[in-house]
C-alpha positions as CSV (number, residue, x, y, z in Angstrom):
1,X,-5.5,-1.2,1.6
2,X,-3.4,-3.5,2.1
3,X,-3.3,-7.1,0.4
4,X,-0.6,-10.1,1.7
5,X,0.9,-11.8,-0.6
6,X,3.4,-14.2,-1.4
7,X,4.0,-12.4,-4.6
8,X,3.5,-8.9,-5.8
9,X,5.1,-6.5,-9.1
10,X,5.0,-3.9,-10.6
11,X,4.9,-2.9,-14.8
12,X,5.1,0.1,-16.0
13,X,5.9,0.4,-19.8
14,X,6.4,-3.7,-20.1
15,X,9.2,-3.1,-17.5
16,X,9.4,-4.6,-14.1
17,X,10.2,-1.6,-11.2
18,X,8.7,-3.4,-8.2
19,X,9.3,-6.8,-6.9
20,X,8.7,-8.8,-3.7
21,X,8.4,-12.3,-2.7
22,X,6.0,-12.5,0.7
23,X,4.7,-9.4,2.4
24,X,2.4,-7.2,2.1
25,X,1.0,-4.9,-1.5
26,X,-0.3,-1.9,0.1
27,X,-2.5,0.9,-2.1
28,X,-1.8,4.2,-1.2
29,X,-3.9,7.1,-1.3
30,X,-3.7,10.9,-0.4
31,X,-7.0,12.3,0.3
32,X,-8.1,16.2,1.5
33,X,-6.9,16.7,4.6
34,X,-4.5,14.1,5.3
35,X,-1.1,15.1,7.0
36,X,2.4,13.2,7.6
37,X,1.0,12.3,10.9
38,X,-0.8,10.2,9.3
39,X,1.5,8.9,7.2
40,X,3.3,8.2,10.0
41,X,0.3,6.0,12.0
42,X,-0.3,4.3,9.2
43,X,2.7,2.9,8.5
44,X,3.6,2.6,11.9
45,X,0.0,-0.2,12.0
46,X,1.0,-2.5,8.6
47,X,4.2,-2.9,9.7
48,X,3.4,-4.3,13.1
49,X,-0.1,-5.7,11.6
50,X,-0.3,-9.4,13.0
51,X,-2.0,-11.0,9.4
52,X,0.8,-14.0,8.9
53,X,0.4,-17.1,10.3
54,X,2.5,-18.8,13.1
55,X,3.6,-22.2,13.7
56,X,0.0,-23.0,15.2
57,X,-1.6,-21.3,11.7
58,X,-2.9,-18.2,13.7
59,X,-2.7,-14.3,12.1
60,X,0.3,-13.4,15.0
61,X,3.2,-12.4,12.9
62,X,4.1,-9.1,11.3
63,X,5.6,-8.7,7.9
64,X,8.6,-7.4,10.3
65,X,8.6,-10.7,12.0
66,X,8.6,-12.9,8.6
67,X,11.0,-10.8,7.2
68,X,8.5,-10.0,4.2
69,X,8.7,-7.2,1.7
70,X,6.3,-4.0,1.0
71,X,5.4,-3.0,-2.4
72,X,3.6,0.4,-2.5
73,X,1.7,1.6,-4.8
74,X,-0.1,4.9,-5.4
75,X,-3.7,4.5,-5.8
76,X,-5.5,7.7,-6.2
77,X,-8.7,5.8,-7.0
78,X,-9.1,4.7,-3.5
79,X,-10.6,7.7,-2.8
80,X,-13.5,7.3,-5.2
81,X,-16.9,8.6,-4.6
82,X,-20.0,6.4,-6.6
83,X,-22.6,7.6,-4.4
84,X,-23.9,10.1,-7.1
85,X,-24.5,7.8,-10.1
86,X,-22.5,5.4,-12.6
87,X,-19.4,7.9,-13.0
88,X,-17.2,7.9,-9.5
89,X,-15.8,11.6,-8.5
90,X,-12.5,11.6,-7.4
91,X,-13.1,15.4,-5.9
92,X,-12.4,13.3,-2.5
93,X,-8.3,12.4,-3.5
94,X,-5.6,14.8,-2.7
95,X,-4.3,17.4,-5.6
96,X,-1.6,15.4,-7.5
97,X,1.4,17.6,-6.2
98,X,0.1,16.7,-2.2
99,X,-0.7,13.6,-3.1
100,X,3.1,13.1,-4.6
101,X,4.5,14.3,-1.4
102,X,2.8,12.0,0.7
103,X,3.3,9.5,-1.1
104,X,7.2,10.0,-1.3
105,X,6.9,10.4,2.5
106,X,5.5,7.6,3.0
107,X,7.8,5.8,1.0
108,X,11.2,7.4,2.3
109,X,9.4,6.7,6.3
110,X,9.1,3.0,5.0
111,X,12.6,2.6,3.8
112,X,14.0,4.0,7.0
113,X,11.9,1.8,9.1
114,X,12.0,-1.5,6.9
115,X,14.3,-3.5,5.0
116,X,12.6,-4.5,2.4
117,X,10.6,-2.2,0.1
118,X,9.5,-1.4,-3.5
119,X,7.3,0.9,-5.1
120,X,5.2,1.4,-8.0
121,X,5.3,5.0,-9.6
122,X,3.2,8.1,-9.0
123,X,0.9,8.8,-11.7
124,X,2.3,6.1,-14.2
125,X,-0.3,3.7,-16.0
126,X,1.0,0.9,-13.3
127,X,0.2,-2.8,-14.4
128,X,0.0,-4.5,-10.7
129,X,0.3,-8.2,-10.7
130,X,0.1,-10.4,-7.2
131,X,-0.8,-13.5,-5.5
132,X,-3.2,-12.6,-3.1
133,X,-2.4,-15.1,-0.1
134,X,-5.7,-16.0,1.4
135,X,-7.0,-13.7,0.2
136,X,-6.1,-11.4,2.6
137,X,-7.5,-8.2,2.0
138,X,-7.7,-5.7,4.6
139,X,-8.7,-1.6,4.6
140,X,-6.5,0.3,6.9
141,X,-7.7,3.8,8.0
142,X,-5.6,5.6,10.8
143,X,-7.2,8.8,12.4
């Protein structure tokens, strides 16, 4: 899931640990069966996704085109299954060790491909502050 933001930050224990201006807040969730190849496809897609305005006001520019930031935040609750009752099930989420490994892989690949990458803290109780620009919020999946 990604959100086009004019600013965003992540706070852990009262301290800001990641912060960007204009760019993308990306909520990252690893599910059972996810792979590095899927992470690579996801990164390529989000770096080139044209959701920022050009001079004519059309969504025609990518985060790379505008020199925007990426704030990558792990969020296993995106794997929630709410079909069976009122309490969500998270059995679709990857086990914590696999989720951490894929999240760290994704962060490292993003840092190699883009100059401004900030993160949250995997497994931490995070407070995410953002100003959603538009608002523009897009679920993003790859095969």
